[in-house]
N, C-alpha and C positions, 0 to 999 in steps of 0.2 A: 664824503664824497658827492653822494644824490643832491643834496640842501646846495651845496655849492652850485651846482648845476641847474638846478633849476630854479634857485637865486639871480643868477645870470642870465638864463631864460625871461623869467618875469622881468627883469630891467632893460635888454635889448630888443625882444622882439615887439613889444610897441613904438619902440622907437623906429627900427626900422618898419613897421608898417605906417605908421605916421608919415615919415619922409616917403614912403612908395606912392601912399594914398593921396598925396600933393601931387606928386609929380606925374601919377595918370590922371587928375583930374585937371590938370594942367594943358596932358597930352590930347585928351578928350577934347578937352574944351577948341584948344585950337584946329582940332580937326573937324569940329562942328560950326565953326566960324566966330570963334570968341564966347560962346556963351555959354559961362562959368555956372550959372546957376542949374542950366540942362546938364552939363558936364556930373553936377552932383547927385543928379536924379540919377543918370546913366551909369554910373559907379555902383550904385546901391541893386541896380541886378544881380551884381555878381555876388550878393549877400546870401542865398539859398546855395550857393556851390559851396562858398567856405564855412556855413553852417552844414553841410553834407560831409564836407571834408574830416569837419573837426569831429563828426559822429563815426567815421570809419576810424579815425585815429584811438577816441575813446574804446570805440570795440577792437582794434589791436591790442591797446596799453593792457585791459582785462586780460587776454590769451597769454600774454608775456610776465606778467607779475608771477604768476606760481612757478615757473620755471626759475625766474631769476632768484626767488626766495630762496626754491631748493639749491640752489647753486651758493648762495649764499650760505646756508646753514652746512653745506659739505663743506664748506673753505673755511668753518669756525667764528662766522659773523655773529652775534648776539641779535636776535631779532626779537 
């Protein structure tokens, strides 16, 4: 089950991100007077925020893994 969820995540998230990134760049470009190159650089200011959020997710994932494994073992799953 987790393999299906993870593979869907790997397929869908880059496509969503690609679409939102283009949309955000165009919106910023229109806001600053049509300078698309400037919009590309301004979008990169969000990269540290994204990296920080990913670090938080990885930390939380490590905490949630042990209880999930215990529940799976209690349910009779072979791990």
